[in-house]
C-alpha positions in Angstrom: -19.3 -0.8 56.1 -19.2 1.8 53.3 -22.9 2.7 53.8 -22.4 3.2 57.6 -19.3 5.3 57.0 -21.1 7.5 54.5 -24.0 8.0 57.0 -21.5 8.8 59.7 -19.3 11.3 57.8 -22.3 13.1 56.4 -23.2 14.1 60.0 -21.7 17.6 60.3 -20.8 19.5 63.5 -21.7 18.9 67.1 -25.4 18.9 66.2 -24.9 15.9 63.8 -26.7 17.7 61.0 -27.0 15.5 57.9 -25.3 17.1 54.9 -27.9 15.7 52.6 -30.4 18.0 54.3 -28.4 21.1 53.6 -27.7 20.8 49.9 -29.0 18.1 47.6 -25.7 18.2 45.7 -23.7 17.1 48.7 -25.5 13.8 48.6 -23.7 13.2 45.3 -20.5 12.9 47.3 -21.4 9.5 48.6 -19.7 7.5 45.7 -16.5 9.6 46.1 -16.6 9.2 49.9 -16.7 5.5 49.5 -13.7 5.6 47.1 -11.7 7.8 49.4 -12.5 5.6 52.4 -10.5 2.8 50.7 -7.6 5.2 50.3 -7.6 6.0 54.0 -8.0 2.7 55.8 -9.4 2.5 59.3 -6.8 2.4 62.0 -7.1 -0.3 64.7 -8.6 1.8 67.6 -9.5 0.4 71.1 -12.9 -1.0 71.4 -15.2 0.0 74.4 -14.4 -3.4 76.1 -10.7 -2.8 75.7 -11.0 0.7 77.0 -12.9 -0.6 80.1 -10.3 -3.2 80.7 -7.5 -0.6 80.6 -9.5 1.6 83.1 -9.9 -1.1 85.7 -6.3 -2.2 85.2 -5.0 1.4 85.8 -7.4 1.7 88.8 -6.0 -1.5 90.4 -2.5 -0.3 89.8 -3.1 3.1 91.5 -5.0 1.5 94.4 -2.1 -0.8 95.2 0.2 2.1 95.9 0.8 2.9 99.7 -1.7 5.4 101.0 -3.9 5.3 97.9 -7.7 5.5 98.2 -10.4 4.1 96.0 -11.5 7.5 94.9 -8.0 8.7 94.1 -7.3 5.5 92.1 -10.5 5.9 90.2 -9.6 9.5 89.4 -6.2 8.7 88.1 -7.6 5.8 86.0 -10.3 8.1 84.7 -7.8 10.7 83.6 -5.8 8.1 81.7 -9.1 6.8 80.1 -10.0 10.3 79.0 -6.6 10.9 77.4 -6.9 7.6 75.4 -10.5 8.4 74.4 -9.6 11.9 73.2 -6.6 10.6 71.2 -8.8 8.1 69.4 -11.4 10.7 68.6 -8.6 13.0 67.1 -7.4 10.2 64.9 -10.9 9.4 63.8 -11.7 13.1 63.1 -8.5 13.6 61.1 -9.3 10.6 58.9 -12.9 11.8 58.3 -11.6 15.2 57.4 -9.1 13.7 54.9 -11.7 11.5 53.3 -14.2 14.4 53.0 -11.5 16.8 51.5 -10.4 14.1 49.1 -14.0 13.3 48.0 -14.7 17.0 47.3 -11.5 17.3 45.3 -12.2 14.2 43.3 -15.7 15.2 42.6 -14.6 18.6 41.3 -12.0 17.1 39.0 -14.2 14.5 37.5 -17.2 16.7 37.1 -15.3 19.6 35.6 -17.6 21.4 33.2 -16.8 20.9 29.5 -15.1 23.7 27.7 -16.3 24.0 24.1 -14.6 26.3 21.6 -15.1 26.9 17.9 -11.8 27.9 16.3 -10.6 28.5 12.8 -8.1 25.8 11.7 -7.2 27.5 8.4 -7.8 27.5 4.6 -8.9 24.1 3.2 -6.7 22.5 0.5 -7.2 19.3 -1.4 -5.0 16.3 -0.4 -4.8 12.7 -1.1 -7.4 10.4 0.5 -4.8 8.7 2.7 -3.6 12.1 4.1 -7.2 13.3 4.6 -8.1 10.1 6.5 -5.0 10.3 8.6 -5.7 13.9 9.5 -9.5 13.4 10.0 -10.1 9.7 10.9 -13.6 8.6 9.9 -14.2 7.0 13.2 -14.2 10.4 14.8 -15.0 12.9 12.1 -17.3 10.7 9.9 -17.1 11.6 6.1 -15.5 14.9 6.6 -12.3 13.7 4.9 -14.3 13.4 1.6 -14.7 17.2 1.5 -10.9 17.7 1.2 -10.0 14.5 -0.8 -8.7 15.3 -4.3 -10.4 13.4 -7.2 -7.1 13.4 -9.1 -3.4 14.2 -8.6 -3.9 17.6 -10.3 -6.0 18.8 -7.4 -3.6 18.0 -4.6 -2.5 21.3 -2.9 -5.2 23.4 -4.6 -7.7 25.3 -2.5 -11.2 24.0 -1.9 -13.8 26.3 -3.5 -17.5 26.1 -3.3 -20.1 26.5 -6.1 -20.2 30.3 -5.5 -16.5 30.7 -6.1 -15.6 31.2 -2.4 -12.5 29.7 -0.9 -13.3 27.4 1.9 -11.8 27.2 5.3 -11.9 24.6 8.1 -13.5 25.4 11.5 -13.1 23.0 14.4 -15.1 22.4 17.5 -12.7 21.9 20.4 -13.9 20.0 23.5 -11.5 20.7 26.5 -8.8 21.7 24.0 -9.2 18.5 21.9 -10.5 18.7 18.3 -13.9 17.0 18.4 -15.6 18.1 15.1 -14.6 19.7 11.8 -16.6 21.4 9.1 -16.1 23.7 6.1 -17.1 27.3 5.9 -16.5 30.1 3.4 -13.6 32.3 4.4 -15.7 35.1 3.1 -19.3 35.3 2.0 -18.4 38.0 -0.5 -18.1 36.2 -3.8 -15.8 38.9 -5.1 -13.1 38.3 -2.5 -12.1 35.0 -3.9 -12.9 33.8 -7.4 -12.0 30.8 -9.5 -11.1 32.1 -13.0 -10.0 30.2 -16.1 -6.8 31.3 -18.0 -7.3 29.1 -21.1 -5.9 25.9 -22.6 -3.0 23.9 -21.2 -0.3 22.7 -23.5 2.4 20.0 -23.1 5.8 21.4 -22.3 8.6 19.4 -23.9 12.3 19.3 -22.9 15.1 16.9 -23.8 15.9 16.7 -20.1 13.7 17.1 -17.0 15.4 20.4 -16.1 14.8 21.8 -19.6 11.1 20.7 -19.6 10.5 22.2 -16.1 12.2 25.5 -17.1 9.9 25.7 -20.1 6.8 24.9 -18.1 7.7 27.6 -15.5 8.0 30.2 -18.3 4.7 29.0 -19.7 2.9 29.4 -16.4 4.4 32.8 -15.6 3.6 34.1 -19.1 0.0 32.9 -18.5 -0.3 35.1 -15.5 0.5 32.6 -12.7 3.1 33.8 -10.2 5.7 31.2 -9.1 4.6 31.5 -5.5 1.0 30.5 -6.1 -0.2 27.3 -4.4 -0.1 24.4 -6.8 2.5 25.9 -9.1 5.0 23.1 -8.8 2.3 20.5 -9.0 1.2 21.8 -12.3 4.8 21.8 -13.6 5.1 18.1 -12.6 2.0 17.3 -14.7 2.5 19.1 -17.9 6.2 18.4 -18.6 7.2 15.6 -21.0 10.3 14.3 -22.7 8.3 13.0 -25.6 8.9 15.4 -28.5 5.8 14.2 -30.3 3.7 15.9 -27.6 5.4 19.3 -27.8 2.9 22.1 -28.1 -0.1 19.7 -28.1 -3.1 20.2 -25.9 -2.7 18.7 -22.5 -4.8 15.6 -21.8 -5.4 14.1 -18.4 -7.7 11.2 -17.8 -10.2 11.3 -20.6 -10.3 15.0 -21.3 -8.5 18.2 -22.1 -7.7 20.6 -19.3 -7.9 24.3 -18.7 -6.0 26.5 -16.3 -7.9 27.6 -13.2 -6.6 30.2 -10.8 -7.8 31.4 -7.4 -7.9 35.1 -7.2 -8.2 36.8 -3.8 -8.7 40.5 -3.8 -7.2 40.8 -7.3 -4.1 38.6 -6.5 -3.6 35.1 -7.9 -3.0 32.9 -4.9 -3.4 29.4 -6.4 -3.4 27.5 -9.7 -5.0 24.3 -10.7 -6.4 22.4 -13.7 -10.0 21.7 -14.4 -12.1 20.1 -17.2 -13.8 22.6 -19.4 -17.6 22.5 -19.3 -17.9 21.8 -23.0 -14.9 19.6 -23.6 -14.5 17.4 -26.6 -13.0 13.9 -26.3 -9.4 13.9 -27.3 -8.6 11.4 -30.2 -5.8 9.9 -28.2 -8.3 8.8 -25.5 -10.2 6.6 -27.9 -7.0 5.2 -29.3 -5.7 4.4 -25.8 -9.0 2.8 -24.7 -9.2 0.6 -27.8 -5.6 -0.5 -27.6 -5.8 -1.2 -23.8 -8.9 -3.3 -24.5 -7.0 -5.4 -27.0 -4.0 -5.6 -24.8 -6.1 -6.9 -21.9 -7.4 -9.7 -24.0 -4.0 -10.5 -25.4 -2.4 -10.4 -21.9 -5.0 -12.8 -20.6 -4.3 -15.2 -23.5 -0.6 -14.9 -23.0 -0.9 -15.6 -19.2 -3.1 -18.6 -19.7 -0.8 -20.0 -22.4 2.2 -19.4 -20.2 0.6 -21.2 -17.3 -0.1 -24.2 -19.5 3.0 -24.3 -21.7 5.9 -23.6 -19.4 5.3 -26.2 -16.7 4.6 -28.9 -19.3 7.6 -28.4 -21.5 10.3 -28.0 -18.9 10.7 -31.7 -18.1 10.7 -33.0 -21.7 13.1 -30.3 -22.8 15.6 -31.2 -20.0 15.3 -34.9 -21.0 16.0 -34.1 -24.7 18.9 -31.7 -23.8 20.6 -34.3 -21.6 20.1 -37.1 -24.1 17.8 -39.2 -21.9 15.0 -39.2 -24.4 15.2 -40.4 -28.0 12.8 -39.6 -30.8 12.7 -40.0 -34.6 11.2 -42.0 -37.5 12.2 -45.4 -36.2 11.0 -44.6 -32.6 7.6 -43.6 -34.0 7.2 -46.7 -36.3 8.4 -49.3 -33.7 6.4 -47.8 -30.8 3.3 -49.9 -31.4 5.4 -53.1 -31.5 7.1 -52.2 -28.2 3.8 -51.4 -26.6 2.4 -54.8 -27.7 5.5 -56.5 -26.4 5.1 -54.9 -23.1 1.5 -55.9 -22.9 2.2 -59.5 -24.0 5.4 -60.2 -22.0 4.9 -57.7 -19.2 8.1 -55.9 -19.8 8.6 -52.4 -18.5 10.6 -50.2 -20.8 11.7 -46.7 -19.9 12.0 -45.9 -23.6 8.4 -46.9 -24.2 7.2 -44.8 -21.3 9.3 -41.8 -22.5 7.8 -42.1 -26.0 4.3 -42.3 -24.7 4.9 -39.2 -22.6 6.0 -37.3 -25.7 2.9 -38.4 -27.6 0.7 -37.3 -24.7 2.4 -34.0 -24.4 2.0 -33.5 -28.2 -1.7 -33.9 -27.9 -1.8 -31.5 -25.0 0.3 -28.8 -26.7 -1.1 -28.9 -30.2 -4.3 -27.0 -29.3 -2.2 -24.2 -28.0 -0.7 -23.6 -31.4 -4.1 -22.7 -32.9 -4.4 -19.0 -33.5 -6.9 -17.2 -31.3 -10.2 -16.8 -33.1 -9.4 -19.3 -35.9 -12.5 -21.4 -35.2 -12.6 -25.2 -35.1 -9.6 -27.3 -36.0 -9.7 -30.1 -38.6 -7.8 -33.4 -38.1 -5.3 -32.4 -40.7 -4.7 -29.0 -39.0 -4.4 -30.7 -35.6 -1.7 -33.1 -37.0 0.2 -30.1 -38.4 0.1 -28.4 -35.0 1.5 -31.6 -33.5 4.3 -31.8 -36.0 5.1 -28.2 -35.4 5.4 -28.3 -31.6 6.3 -31.9 -30.7 6.2 -35.1 -32.6 7.7 -38.5 -31.9 8.8 -38.8 -35.5 10.9 -35.7 -35.3 14.6 -35.8 -34.3 15.4 -34.9 -30.7 17.0 -31.7 -31.7 14.0 -30.7 -33.9 11.7 -31.4 -31.0 13.8 -29.4 -28.6 14.0 -26.4 -30.9 10.2 -26.5 -31.5 9.6 -26.6 -27.7 12.2 -23.8 -27.2 10.5 -21.7 -29.8 7.1 -22.2 -28.1 8.5 -21.3 -24.7 10.3 -18.2 -25.8 7.5 -16.9 -27.9 5.1 -17.4 -25.0 7.4 -15.6 -22.6 8.0 -12.8 -25.1 4.3 -12.3 -25.9 3.5 -12.0 -22.2 6.4 -9.6 -21.5 5.7 -7.4 -24.5 1.9 -7.2 -23.7 2.7 -6.2 -20.1 5.2 -3.6 -21.2 2.9 -2.0 -23.8 0.1 -1.9 -21.3 2.3 0.1 -18.9 3.3 2.4 -21.7 -0.3 3.2 -22.7 -1.1 4.0 -19.1 1.5 6.7 -19.2 -0.2 9.9 -20.2 3.1 11.5 -21.0 3.8 9.3 -24.0 2.4 9.6 -27.5 1.3 6.7 -29.7 4.4 7.2 -31.9 6.8 6.9 -28.9 5.0 3.9 -27.5 5.2 2.0 -30.9 8.8 3.0 -31.2 9.6 1.7 -27.7 7.8 -1.6 -28.3 9.5 -2.2 -31.6 12.9 -1.5 -30.1 12.4 -4.1 -27.4 14.2 -7.4 -27.9 11.6 -9.9 -29.0 14.1 -12.3 -30.5 13.7 -16.0 -30.0 17.2 -17.2 -30.7 20.5 -15.8 -29.5 22.7 -14.1 -32.1 26.4 -13.2 -31.9 26.5 -9.4 -32.6 29.8 -9.7 -34.4 33.3 -8.8 -33.4 34.1 -5.4 -32.1 35.5 -2.6 -34.2 38.7 -2.9 -32.3 39.1 -6.5 -33.4 38.1 -5.8 -37.0 40.7 -3.1 -37.2 43.5 -5.5 -36.3 45.6 -6.9 -39.1 44.8 -10.4 -40.3 46.7 -13.0 -38.5 46.9 -15.2 -35.4 46.5 -12.3 -33.0 43.3 -11.2 -34.6 41.9 -14.7 -34.7 42.7 -15.2 -31.0 41.0 -11.8 -30.1 38.0 -12.7 -32.2 37.6 -16.1 -30.6 37.9 -14.6 -27.2 35.0 -12.3 -27.9 32.9 -15.2 -29.2 33.7 -17.2 -26.1 32.8 -14.3 -23.8 29.5 -13.9 -25.5 28.8 -17.7 -25.4 29.5 -17.8 -21.7 26.6 -15.3 -21.2 24.1 -17.6 -23.0 22.2 -19.8 -20.5 22.3 -23.6 -20.5 19.6 -24.8 -23.0 19.7 -21.5 -25.0 19.5 -21.8 -28.7 21.8 -19.6 -30.9 21.8 -19.0 -34.6 25.1 -19.9 -36.1 25.9 -16.8 -38.2 29.5 -17.9 -38.9 30.7 -17.6 -35.3 31.0 -21.4 -35.0 32.8 -24.0 -37.2 29.8 -26.3 -36.8 27.7 -26.9 -39.9 24.5 -26.8 -37.8 22.2 -23.8 -38.2 21.2 -23.9 -34.6 23.5 -24.5 -31.7 22.1 -25.5 -28.4 24.2 -24.8 -25.3 24.8 -27.9 -23.2 23.3 -30.3 -25.9 24.0 -34.0 -25.3 21.2 -35.5 -27.2 21.1 -37.0 -30.7 21.1 -34.6 -33.6 
């Protein structure tokens, strides 16, 4: 049907001239004509058979009238037939016109010639990779984002400069007002219009507070010839300020090298500031110190993590059993265990005490190797037995075993925590080795809880019952903060004669 319609509608005028023969381009309308035909459905017109039926019906009607003749009846019927035929032709012509007009409009809209424009987007500045990709997606712009991606934080916000010292701009190719391509170009081919110049060394700017450090850094930049309105000014301040007094006045180090100031000068005016690595830069001593220390810390942290993964899950159950008094150890338990095992084998008895003792022995064999210092080489039988006695032994008292396991757990946790903390500190370029060591040494690495002593307020009270009550209240408040299972050193805060006091202890001493 579509093919017949297309052939029909392409017949123009009373002569029936085919439009394809007038202009080859008109033949391209055929697909759009077919589309528009579906938008204008064919009305149900009378077929030739139906039209003939109506003619003879009308003729019969007219001839039945009094005084009517056959010729008159035929004339009247013919006039009615002609009216119907002309009406149908008008409907058909209107539809064909609408289809042709719609096809022409649709073809013009879909085949609109592409508008291509090359426009300047603006000056190019370095940004983070994430921002560059978001602005210029690789799927559409390829690797263009790499041209404006900063290699470090110091470069963010600074202008992109080519090898000739020209500031770069971004030009875009727009296709029908949509950015299609992007590329860099020199804002000026005259090398003298924009130059990257070095101002000299960069020094750390110290302040006891952030505000003080930033004010000092601003003064330093301005005195170096950098106006406060220059691009990258605030970014430089963020980088060179420190609250570490040990760095005050020292050469600034970023990454693995010293840095120099770089400024972008346009027609004699400083427009931007950035930092760059000098061509002939010596390796700062702190870089080697940091690298060597981080290498050791990485090994230490791996050891601590592995030890933690092996120690903590294994000791938790036995420590709980010792704490609650469900497991008994000691000299007699160790000596009589073989007899109890033999009795179980001979008589088939099942003793929970025997199973518990065997579990302790097995755990002792598992934990003893973890006590061996890293890099100490092979372990003799005598040394292995000493490690067993130190960490867990059936012959030790329950309390001694608990404290040994507690010591192992806390030291393992502390080693891991301190290694992680020191690693983070060494990765902070704004800290000196002196400050890092001071911070690590100040961190609480204690194994046992210690009562800090009564407050000065209590000490100032006159001796008597009121002072004793106040002192005891402070001890009780401190003890409430110690978790269940925690071990505290009795530095005269308790009337107990025991050196170590275990919170929640119910086992045998």
